[in-house]
C-alpha positions in Angstrom: 8.2 -54.2 -1.7 8.6 -50.6 -2.7 5.1 -50.3 -3.3 4.0 -51.4 -0.4 5.9 -49.4 1.9 5.1 -46.4 -0.6 0.9 -47.1 0.2 2.1 -47.9 4.0 3.3 -44.3 3.9 0.8 -42.8 1.7 -1.9 -44.3 4.4 -0.2 -42.9 7.5 0.3 -39.5 5.9 -3.9 -39.6 4.8 -4.4 -40.8 9.0 -2.5 -37.9 10.3 -4.3 -35.1 8.3 -7.2 -37.0 8.9 -6.6 -36.3 12.7 -5.5 -32.9 12.2 -8.5 -31.9 10.1 -11.0 -33.7 13.3 -9.2 -31.4 15.7 -9.4 -28.5 13.2 -12.9 -28.7 13.1 -13.7 -28.7 16.5 -11.6 -25.6 17.5 -12.8 -23.4 14.3 -16.4 -24.5 15.6 -18.4 -20.6 16.2 -21.8 -19.6 16.5 -21.5 -19.1 12.8 -20.6 -22.7 12.5 -23.4 -23.9 15.0 -26.3 -21.9 13.3 -25.4 -23.8 9.9 -25.3 -27.3 11.4 -28.8 -28.1 10.7 -28.3 -27.6 7.1 -25.2 -29.7 6.8 -25.0 -33.7 5.4 -22.5 -35.9 5.3 -21.9 -37.6 1.8 -19.0 -40.3 4.0 -22.1 -41.1 6.5 -22.0 -45.2 7.4 -25.8 -46.1 6.4 -26.3 -43.5 3.6 -28.3 -44.4 0.5 -29.2 -42.9 -2.5 -32.6 -41.3 -2.9 -35.3 -39.0 -4.7 -35.3 -35.3 -3.4 -38.7 -36.5 -2.2 -36.6 -39.2 -0.1 -37.4 -41.8 -2.6 -34.7 -45.0 -2.6 -33.1 -45.4 -6.3 -31.1 -48.3 -6.8 -29.9 -47.6 -10.3 -28.4 -44.3 -12.1 -26.9 -45.7 -14.4 -29.5 -47.0 -17.1 -32.7 -44.7 -18.5 -36.0 -46.7 -18.2 -36.3 -47.8 -21.9 -38.1 -50.2 -24.0 -35.8 -53.2 -24.3 -36.4 -56.5 -26.7 -35.5 -59.4 -23.9 -35.0 -62.0 -27.1 -32.5 -59.5 -29.3 -30.8 -57.1 -26.8 -32.0 -54.2 -29.0 -32.9 -51.0 -27.2 -36.5 -49.2 -28.0 -36.9 -45.5 -26.9 -36.3 -44.2 -23.6 -39.4 -43.8 -21.3 -40.0 -40.1 -20.3 -42.2 -42.0 -17.7 -39.2 -42.5 -15.6 -39.7 -39.8 -12.5 -35.7 -40.7 -11.4 -33.8 -39.8 -14.9 -36.0 -36.8 -15.0 -35.2 -35.4 -12.1 -31.6 -35.9 -12.0 -31.6 -34.5 -15.8 -34.1 -31.3 -14.6 -31.9 -30.7 -11.4 -28.4 -30.9 -13.3 -29.8 -28.5 -15.8 -30.6 -26.1 -13.2 -27.4 -26.0 -11.1 -25.9 -22.9 -12.4 -26.9 -19.5 -11.1 -26.0 -16.3 -12.7 -22.4 -15.9 -12.1 -21.4 -12.7 -10.5 -21.1 -9.8 -13.0 -17.7 -8.9 -11.4 -15.8 -10.5 -8.3 -17.1 -14.2 -9.8 -13.4 -15.8 -9.1 -13.7 -16.1 -5.6 -12.6 -18.3 -2.7 -14.0 -17.8 1.1 -12.9 -18.9 4.1 -15.0 -18.8 8.1 -13.2 -17.2 11.0 -13.5 -15.0 13.9 -13.2 -11.2 15.1 -11.8 -10.1 17.8 -11.7 -6.9 19.8 -9.3 -5.6 21.7 -9.5 -1.7 22.1 -13.2 -0.5 22.3 -14.4 2.9 20.9 -17.1 4.1 22.7 -16.0 7.8 21.7 -16.7 6.6 17.8 -19.3 4.2 18.0 -22.2 2.6 20.0 -22.0 -0.3 18.3 -21.4 -3.1 20.3 -19.7 -5.3 17.9 -16.8 -2.1 18.2 -16.6 -2.1 21.9 -17.3 -5.6 23.7 -14.0 -6.6 24.2 -15.3 -9.9 25.7 -17.2 -11.4 22.5 -15.9 -13.2 19.8 -17.9 -12.4 16.4 -17.8 -14.9 13.5 -17.1 -13.9 10.3 -16.8 -15.2 7.1 -14.5 -13.6 4.6 -14.9 -13.8 0.3 -11.2 -13.1 -1.5 -11.9 -12.6 -5.5 -10.2 -11.0 -8.6 -13.1 -8.6 -10.2 -12.7 -8.6 -13.9 -12.9 -12.3 -15.1 -15.3 -14.9 -15.1 -15.3 -18.3 -12.5 -13.2 -20.2 -15.1 -10.4 -17.7 -15.3 -7.0 -17.9 -13.9 -6.5 -16.6 -10.2 -2.9 -14.9 -10.9 -3.7 -11.9 -13.3 -3.4 -8.5 -13.0 -6.4 -7.3 -11.2 -8.1 -6.0 -8.1 -9.1 -8.3 -5.7 -11.8 -8.0 -4.1 -11.8 -8.7 0.0 -14.8 -8.9 1.4 -16.2 -9.7 5.3 -19.2 -11.0 6.4 -19.4 -10.0 10.6 -22.5 -12.1 12.6 -23.0 -9.7 15.3 -25.3 -10.5 17.9 -27.2 -7.4 16.8 -27.3 -7.8 13.0 -25.1 -8.8 9.7 -22.6 -5.9 9.3 -20.6 -6.6 5.8 -17.8 -4.4 4.3 -17.6 -5.1 0.7 -13.6 -4.4 0.8 -11.1 -4.6 -1.8 -7.0 -5.1 -1.7 -6.4 -1.5 -3.4 -8.0 2.1 -1.3 -9.0 3.7 -4.0 -11.8 3.2 -6.9 -11.7 4.0 -10.4 -14.6 6.1 -10.4 -15.8 9.1 -8.1 -20.3 8.2 -9.0 -21.8 5.2 -9.1 -23.7 5.9 -12.2 -20.6 5.5 -14.2 -20.1 1.8 -12.8 -21.8 -0.1 -16.0 -19.4 2.1 -18.5 -16.3 1.5 -15.6 -17.4 -3.1 -15.9 -18.0 -2.8 -19.5 -14.8 -1.1 -20.3 -12.8 -3.7 -18.0 -14.7 -7.2 -19.7 -13.7 -8.4 -22.7 -15.0 -7.0 -25.9 -17.9 -7.1 -27.1 -17.0 -7.7 -30.7 -14.7 -11.0 -29.8 -15.2 -11.4 -26.2 -11.1 -11.0 -26.2 -9.3 -10.9 -23.2 -10.7 -12.6 -20.4 -9.3 -11.6 -17.1 -7.1 -9.1 -18.1 -7.2 -5.4 -18.1 -4.9 -5.4 -21.3 -6.7 -3.9 -24.0 -7.8 -1.1 -25.8 -11.1 -0.8 -24.0 -10.3 -0.6 -20.5 -7.0 1.7 -21.3 -9.5 4.3 -23.5 -11.9 4.3 -20.2 -9.1 5.0 -18.7 -7.7 8.3 -20.6 -11.3 9.0 -20.8 -11.9 9.2 -17.3 -8.8 11.2 -15.2 -10.5 10.6 -12.3 -9.0 6.8 -12.7 -5.4 7.8 -13.0 -4.8 7.2 -9.1 -6.7 4.1 -9.3 -5.3 2.3 -12.6 -1.6 3.2 -10.9 -1.9 1.3 -8.0 -3.9 -1.5 -10.2 -0.5 -1.6 -12.3 1.7 -1.8 -8.9 2.6 -4.7 -7.0 -0.5 -4.6 -5.2 -2.2 -6.1 -9.0 -0.4 -9.6 -8.7 -0.3 -10.3 -4.8 1.2 -13.5 -4.1 -1.6 -14.9 -1.5 -5.2 -13.9 -0.7 -3.4 -14.0 3.1 -1.0 -11.7 2.4 -3.1 -9.0 0.7 -4.1 -5.7 2.5 -8.0 -5.3 2.5 -9.6 -2.0 2.6 -13.9 -0.3 2.7 -12.7 1.9 -0.3 -15.8 3.9 0.7 -16.4 6.7 3.2 -18.6 5.2 6.5 -19.8 6.6 9.5 -19.1 5.8 13.0 -22.4 7.3 15.0 -21.7 7.1 19.4 -24.3 7.1 22.2 -24.5 10.8 22.3 -25.7 11.3 18.0 -22.2 12.4 17.3 -20.7 11.3 13.7 -17.1 10.5 12.9 -15.9 9.7 9.8 -14.4 6.1 9.1 -12.5 4.2 6.5 -11.8 0.2 7.5 -8.5 -1.0 6.9 -7.0 -4.6 7.6 -3.2 -5.1 7.5 -2.1 -9.1 7.4 0.5 -10.4 9.9 2.2 -12.2 7.2 2.9 -8.5 5.5 2.0 -7.4 2.4 3.5 -9.6 -0.8 3.4 -10.1 -4.5 4.2 -12.3 -7.3 6.6 -11.1 -9.8 5.3 -10.3 -13.7 6.7 -13.6 -15.4 5.6 -15.6 -12.2 2.0 -14.4 -12.3 2.1 -15.3 -16.3 3.3 -18.5 -16.1 1.1 -19.6 -12.8 -2.0 -18.5 -15.5 -1.3 -21.4 -17.5 0.7 -23.5 -14.9 -1.8 -23.2 -11.5 -4.8 -21.1 -12.4 -6.5 -22.3 -8.7 -3.3 -21.3 -7.5 -4.6 -18.5 -5.0 -7.6 -20.6 -3.9 -5.2 -23.6 -3.3 -3.0 -21.5 -1.3 -5.3 -20.6 1.0 -7.0 -23.9 1.7 -3.8 -25.5 2.1 -2.9 -23.0 4.8 -5.8 -23.1 6.8 -6.0 -27.0 6.2 -2.2 -26.9 7.7 -3.1 -25.0 10.8 -2.1 -21.8 9.3 -4.5 -19.4 9.8 -4.7 -16.0 7.7 -4.4 -12.8 10.4 -5.1 -9.4 9.9 -4.9 -6.5 12.3 -8.7 -4.4 12.1 -7.7 -0.6 12.3 -10.0 2.3 11.1 -8.9 5.7 9.7 -11.0 8.8 11.3 -12.0 12.3 10.8 -14.4 14.1 13.2 -17.5 15.5 11.5 -15.9 19.1 12.0 -12.7 19.0 10.5 -14.4 17.2 7.2 -13.3 20.4 5.2 -9.4 20.8 6.2 -8.2 18.5 3.7 -6.9 19.2 0.0 -8.9 16.3 -1.2 -13.1 15.5 -0.6 -12.5 13.1 1.9 -15.7 11.7 0.5 -14.2 10.7 -2.4 -13.8 6.7 -3.6 -10.6 7.9 -6.3 -8.5 9.6 -3.0 -6.5 7.8 -0.2 -6.0 9.1 3.5 -2.9 9.3 3.4 -1.0 7.7 6.8 0.3 10.7 8.4 -2.6 12.9 8.3 -5.3 10.3 9.3 -3.0 7.0 10.9 -4.6 4.2 11.7 -5.9 3.1 14.6 -5.4 -0.7 14.9 -8.5 -1.9 17.4 -9.0 -5.8 16.7 -7.7 -9.0 15.1 -9.3 -11.0 11.9 -8.4 -14.8 11.7 -9.6 -16.8 9.2 -9.4 -20.8 10.6 -12.1 -22.7 8.7 -12.1 -23.7 5.3 -15.8 -24.1 3.6 -17.9 -28.0 3.6 -19.1 -26.8 0.0 -17.7 -24.3 -2.1 -21.0 -23.3 -4.2 -23.2 -23.6 -0.6 -21.3 -21.3 1.1 -18.3 -19.4 -0.7 -20.8 -19.0 -3.8 -24.0 -17.9 -2.2 -22.2 -16.1 0.0 -24.0 -12.5 -0.8 -22.7 -9.1 0.6 -24.0 -5.3 0.6 -22.6 -2.6 1.7 -26.0 -1.6 3.0 -25.6 -4.3 5.9 -24.3 -2.1 8.6 -25.7 -2.2 12.4 -26.4 0.3 15.0 -23.3 2.9 15.6 -22.4 2.3 11.5 -23.5 4.4 8.9 -22.7 5.9 6.0 -21.9 9.1 4.2 -22.8 11.3 0.7 -19.5 9.0 -0.5 -21.4 9.4 -4.2 -19.9 6.1 -4.6 -21.3 4.8 -1.9 -24.8 5.8 -2.3 -25.0 3.8 -5.6 -23.3 0.7 -4.1 -25.9 0.8 -1.4 -28.8 0.6 -4.1 -27.2 -1.6 -6.6 -25.5 -4.5 -3.9 -29.0 -5.4 -2.8 -30.7 -5.2 -6.0 -27.5 -7.6 -7.4 -28.3 -10.4 -4.8 -32.2 -10.5 -5.9 -31.0 -11.1 -9.4 -28.8 -13.8 -8.8 -30.2 -15.6 -5.8 -33.8 -14.3 -5.4 -35.5 -12.3 -3.1 -35.2 -14.5 -0.3 -31.1 -14.8 -0.8 -30.7 -13.8 3.1 -32.4 -16.6 4.2 -29.7 -19.1 2.9 -27.2 -20.3 5.3 -24.4 -18.5 4.4 -26.5 -15.7 4.7 -28.6 -16.2 7.7 -27.3 -13.7 10.7 -27.1 -15.7 14.1 -29.3 -13.1 15.6 -33.4 -13.6 16.0 -34.9 -12.4 12.6 -38.3 -11.3 12.7 -40.6 -9.1 10.5 -43.7 -9.2 8.2 -41.8 -9.4 4.7 -43.4 -12.6 3.6 -43.5 -15.1 0.6 -41.5 -14.9 -2.5 -39.6 -17.6 -4.4 -37.6 -20.3 -2.0 -39.0 -18.7 1.1 -37.6 -21.0 3.8 -39.7 -19.2 6.8 -43.2 -20.9 8.3 -44.5 -18.1 10.2 -47.4 -18.9 12.6 -50.2 -16.2 13.8 -53.3 -14.3 12.3 -51.5 -11.1 11.4 -48.6 -9.8 9.2 -49.0 -6.0 9.2 -48.1 -3.5 11.6 -49.6 -2.2 13.5 -52.2 -4.8 14.2 -54.3 -5.8 17.5 -52.1 -7.9 19.3 -49.2 -5.6 19.3 -47.7 -8.1 17.9 -43.9 -7.6 16.3 -43.7 -3.4 17.2 -40.5 -2.0 15.9 -37.4 -2.0 18.6 -38.3 2.3 18.9 -41.7 0.8 20.9 -39.2 -1.0 23.3 -35.7 0.7 23.6 -33.6 2.9 20.7 -30.6 1.3 21.8 -31.9 -1.7 20.1 -32.4 -0.3 16.8 -30.7 1.3 13.6 -30.4 5.2 14.2 -30.3 7.3 11.0 -27.2 10.1 12.1 -29.7 13.2 12.0 -26.9 14.7 9.2 -28.1 18.8 8.1 -28.6 19.2 4.3 -28.8 21.5 2.4 -28.0 22.5 -1.7 -29.0 22.2 -5.3 -29.9 19.4 -7.0 -27.5 19.2 -9.3 -25.1 16.8 -11.8 -21.8 18.3 -10.8 -18.8 17.5 -8.8 -17.2 20.0 -6.0 -13.7 21.5 -6.8 -11.8 19.6 -4.6 -13.4 16.1 -6.6 -12.4 17.6 -10.1 -8.7 17.3 -9.3 -7.5 13.9 -10.3 -3.8 14.0 -10.0 -2.2 14.9 -7.0 -2.9 12.1 -4.8 -1.4 9.6 -8.3 1.9 11.6 -7.9 1.7 11.1 -4.0 1.3 6.7 -4.5 4.1 6.8 -7.5 6.2 9.4 -4.9 5.8 6.8 -1.9 7.1 3.9 -4.2 10.4 1.9 -3.5 12.5 1.5 -6.3 12.1 -1.3 -7.4 8.4 -1.0 -6.9 8.5 1.9 -9.6 10.2 -0.5 -12.3 7.7 -2.5 -12.1 4.7 -0.4 -12.8 6.5 0.9 -15.9 7.0 -2.6 -17.0 3.1 -3.5 -16.0 2.4 -0.4 -18.4 4.7 -1.2 -21.1 3.1 -4.9 -20.9 0.0 -3.7 -21.1 -0.1 -0.9 -23.3 1.8 -3.0 -26.0 -1.2 -5.0 -26.0 -3.5 -2.2 -26.9 -3.4 -2.3 -31.0 -5.3 0.9 -31.5 -2.5 3.8 -31.6 -4.7 6.3 -30.2 -5.1 4.3 -27.0 -1.4 3.6 -26.6 -0.6 7.4 -27.8 -2.5 8.9 -25.4 -1.9 6.9 -22.7 1.6 7.6 -22.6 0.5 11.4 -22.5 -1.6 10.7 -19.8 1.2 9.2 -17.6 3.2 12.4 -17.6 0.6 14.0 -15.3 2.1 11.7 -12.6 5.5 11.1 -13.6 7.1 12.6 -16.9 10.5 9.5 -16.7 7.9 7.3 -16.4 5.9 8.9 -19.1 9.0 9.0 -21.3 10.3 5.2 -20.8 7.1 3.5 -21.6 6.1 5.6 -24.8 9.8 4.5 -26.1 8.7 0.9 -25.4 5.0 0.7 -26.7 5.7 3.1 -29.6 3.8 6.3 -28.7 4.9 10.1 -28.8 7.7 10.5 -26.3 6.3 13.6 -24.1 8.4 16.5 -23.8 7.0 18.1 -20.7 4.7 17.0 -17.9 2.6 18.4 -15.0 4.7 19.0 -12.1 4.7 16.8 -9.6 4.6 18.1 -5.7 7.1 15.5 -5.0 5.5 14.3 -1.4 5.2 10.5 0.1 3.1 9.3 2.5 3.9 6.1 4.7 1.7 2.9 4.3 1.4 3.4 0.5 4.9 1.0 -0.3 4.7 -2.7 0.4 8.2 -2.1 1.9 6.5 0.0 4.2 4.3 -3.0 5.5 6.7 -6.2 6.7 5.3 -9.0 8.3 4.7 -8.0 12.3 8.2 -10.5 12.7 10.6 -12.0 11.0 9.0 -15.2 9.9 8.9 -18.2 7.5 5.3 -19.6 9.0 3.1 -21.3 6.0 5.8 -20.6 3.3 6.2 -23.0 0.5 9.7 -24.3 0.5 11.0 -27.6 -2.5 13.6 -29.7 -1.7 14.9 -30.9 -4.5 16.6 -34.3 -4.5 17.5 -37.4 -6.2 19.1 -40.9 -5.6 21.7 -40.8 -3.8 21.0 -37.5 -1.4 22.4 -37.3 1.9 19.7 -37.7 4.4 21.2 -36.7 7.6 21.0 -33.0 6.0 17.7 -33.3 4.1 15.8 -34.1 7.8 17.9 -31.4 9.3 17.0 -28.4 6.9 13.7 -29.9 6.8 13.1 -30.2 10.8 14.6 -26.3 10.9 12.0 -25.0 8.2 9.2 -27.2 10.1 10.0 -25.5 13.5 9.0 -22.2 11.9 6.1 -23.2 10.2 7.0 -23.5 6.8 5.5 -26.6 4.8 8.4 -28.2 2.9 7.9 -30.1 -0.3 10.0 -33.3 -1.8 10.7 -32.6 -5.6 12.5 -35.1 -7.5 13.1 -36.3 -11.3 10.1 -39.0 -10.7 7.0 -39.0 -8.3 7.7 -42.0 -5.8 10.6 -43.3 -3.5 14.1 -41.8 -3.7 16.5 -43.6 -1.8 19.9 -41.8 -0.2 23.1 -42.4 -0.3 23.8 -45.6 0.9 20.3 -47.6 0.3 20.5 -49.3 -2.6 16.8 -48.6 -4.1 15.9 -52.5 -4.7 15.9 -52.8 -0.6 12.7 -51.0 -1.1 13.3 -49.7 2.5 14.5 -46.2 3.8 13.4 -44.2 1.0 12.0 -41.1 1.3 8.4 -40.4 -1.0 8.4 -37.3 -3.5 5.5 -35.2 -3.7 5.7 -34.3 -7.1 8.4 -34.9 -9.8 10.3 -32.0 -11.6 8.0 -31.8 -14.3 5.0 -31.7 -12.6 5.1 -28.8 -10.1 7.8 -25.8 -11.2 9.5 -23.1 -9.0 6.7 -20.6 -9.7 4.5 -22.5 -7.0 7.1 -21.9 -4.3 8.7 -19.7 -1.8 12.1 -21.1 -1.9 14.2 -24.2 -3.1 16.6 -25.8 -1.2 19.1 -28.2 -3.2 20.0 -31.3 -1.2 24.0 -32.5 -1.2 24.6 -36.1 -2.5 27.6 -37.1 -5.1 25.3 -39.0 -6.9 22.1 -37.0 -6.6 24.3 -33.7 -7.9 25.4 -35.7 -11.0 21.7 -36.1 -11.6 20.5 -33.0 -11.3 23.2 -31.6 -12.8 22.4 -33.4 -16.2 18.7 -32.9 -15.8 17.6 -29.6 -18.0 14.7 -29.3 -15.9 16.3 -29.1 -12.7 18.4 -26.3 -13.5 15.4 -24.5 -15.4 14.5 -24.8 -11.6 16.5 -22.6 -9.8 18.0 -20.1 -12.9 13.6 -19.8 -13.1 13.8 -19.6 -8.8 16.9 -16.9 -8.8 14.8 -14.9 -11.9 12.2 -14.7 -9.7 14.3 -13.2 -7.1 13.5 -15.9 -4.9 15.8 -17.5 -1.9 17.8 -20.4 -2.9 19.8 -22.4 -0.3 22.3 -25.0 -1.4 24.7 -27.0 1.3 28.1 -29.5 0.7 28.3 -31.0 -3.2 25.7 -29.3 -4.4 27.0 -25.6 -4.4 29.1 -27.4 -7.5 25.9 -27.8 -9.3 25.5 -24.1 -9.3 28.4 -23.1 -10.4 28.5 -25.5 -13.3 25.3 -26.2 -14.3 23.5 -23.6 -13.1 25.9 -20.6 -13.0 24.3 -17.5 -11.0 26.0 -14.7 -12.4 27.3 -12.0 -10.0 26.4 -14.7 -6.8 29.2 -15.5 -4.5 29.2 -19.3 -3.1 31.1 -20.9 -0.9 33.9 -22.4 -2.6 35.7 -24.1 0.2 34.4 -27.5 0.7 36.2 -27.3 4.1 35.0 -24.2 5.3 32.6 -24.2 7.9 31.2 -20.4 7.2 28.2 -20.0 5.4 27.8 -17.3 2.5 24.9 -15.4 1.3 25.1 -13.1 -1.6 22.0 -12.0 -3.3 19.2 -14.4 -1.1 21.7 -17.3 -2.5 22.7 -19.3 0.8 25.4 -21.7 0.6 27.7 -24.0 2.7 30.3 -27.1 2.5 30.3 -28.4 6.4 28.6 -25.4 8.3 26.1 -26.2 11.5 22.5 -26.3 10.0 21.4 -25.5 13.0 17.8 -25.9 14.6 15.8 -22.7 14.5 13.8 -23.2 17.5 17.3 -22.9 19.3 18.6 -20.2 16.3 16.7 -16.5 15.5 15.6 -16.1 12.0 18.7 -13.4 10.9 21.8 -13.4 8.6 24.7 -15.5 9.8 27.9 -16.6 8.7 27.9 -19.9 10.5 24.2 -21.6 10.7 22.7 -22.5 7.9 19.4 -22.3 8.7 18.9 -19.2 10.3 20.5 -17.2 7.0 18.7 -19.5 4.7 15.4 -18.6 7.1 16.1 -15.1 7.2 15.9 -14.7 3.3 12.5 -16.5 3.2 11.1 -14.4 5.3 12.0 -11.1 3.3 10.0 -13.0 0.9 12.3 -11.3 -2.5 15.8 -10.9 -3.2 15.0 -7.6 -4.7 18.6 -6.3 -5.0 18.9 -8.8 -7.7 16.7 -7.1 -10.1 18.0 -3.5 -9.0 21.5 -4.7 -10.0 20.2 -6.1 -13.2 21.5 -10.1 -12.4 18.1 -11.0 -13.1 17.6 -10.0 -16.7 21.1 -12.4 -17.4 19.5 -15.7 -17.5 17.0 -17.4 -19.5 14.2 -18.5 -17.6 
């Protein structure tokens, strides 16, 4: 009977998921989803039958038309006249389009942008002034260096591109999760990408920067110093796409109704805070679950935990352009928040997964040159080149009519005299295809109303044609020092460890020796420690550090809007004989605050609580995964459920012991109740951690992110707060989860005392 009940529970779960999906689908429909609707077909629709692309019915797709001797059954040649087989093979042979040269590996979702603070003093753009409209958006997040088949969790910059489907046309922000870039001028982009990609002689390595060419490029281009330290920081290994900041990187312009220009940078900051993996965890996930980030995004949206970002702008008046020690048009520099505060004016929400990855995420194409009236460009030399390059790239990948693809089409009316080209889907009625014409058909917007059209800012330009950079562009180290100085203590340790890992993979001494010297331009102690680890020459002196810091550069400066465990993945470890009452109470408390819980057991199937015999076939709990099928790396926290027989089973299971040790080593919160505390004390042995030692005590003990108790109240979070507690286990455990990691565990060296 066990199998019958298991299948029944699985069917109920599937029904619940289907119902929730239908509700989400209706609630997340917006103007862009409706506009794409005519292009969508349902494979599961009742009554569908298989046809060719031309609509002819097909009854057999298992056998190519061939010559067969009926008497012997011997096969003769397959016949070229089989048009059905030819179509299937031809279509298959041409399924692939060129993958993106960079940002090939990504995930996307639909959503919306709502404005709450209009900015008419800066821009006439309606999307930045109309608080009554909700603008559909599509977001694509990605790695940069790897191919489409690479892993999600490699150390890399992450792309974070946004497409706003405004009523005035599409507005694209081709952003990253890091506010600066490696190069100042677009002419260097081919060299940079060649250096980041696998080395040409052996096509190694894939999707990582730990190789000679990357670091040779970093040394040869001192302008890359600032960005390289950002990439070596925790920003290079985000916990989730949902926990990344986004930055437009380049300097754009806002133009108001009076024609006045203001320089702007765009920023979006996640509601959940900015969080990262730890390096050992990222390495393991690359093998254990290479799709970790794209699955995380999909899962969160499917469960209704919609990712949200506050959308902000940093602005500098045109008259103040030269008032800073850095050039505001230099893409290798940040605008420090203490000098140029972020003004948050709206909210971005992703609330709908794509229906087909290729048609939407893979064919989504972005251009920095896609702006709407009221938003413009600047003389940022990297942006100038990107405005040329991106459009050209999309033509190569998708053809000249790429903007007619459903995911790229604007929601506003489109009318011009662009014609023909491969894969043109539009049919234009009329006798003329040029302007001016005898019918005065399709006049430019300026013939009707100036505000309908895009107007360039009338900026004065004077100078000589020269291949040079200004003096401020030639200063490459002050902001690298500013970023490093601003990091928290644990973040500095991570930068040092990342550099030691990266340069140890460089096998040419000239590369790691010179980079060890270059690091002294940022911080002498950093350079010396890295040089010792990688075999470089230990520098004796370095560039004077100015000692300045700036807010918002450290991830520690960007906590969640409020303590939250929303969408956090919690593994609940059980074995036969677990205490169902405790399990149910803890699970309910976590779910009440939006955490997702996953049952992990020695086997996948029914796990039976204390007092229930397995042969009864009822009263069990269905495990989501077994201990070997999933690892602690895939969860934000773990809870070990009590139960005498369960605890004995886990104590003798080496993988269960490893689960807890690894989670401890990765600085994750661990919750343990009742006799499972003895599992920690006797089998796991967490060094330096205090646990609840008295089986008769009602106290909750929290030590280095490990929350334990015996007879304490579990509590339901709906009636409690996410805060430290010595009496309510759920409050104390949820509070540790909300902090993401216990960095004190690392700073005090406890995580190095366990093998994991």
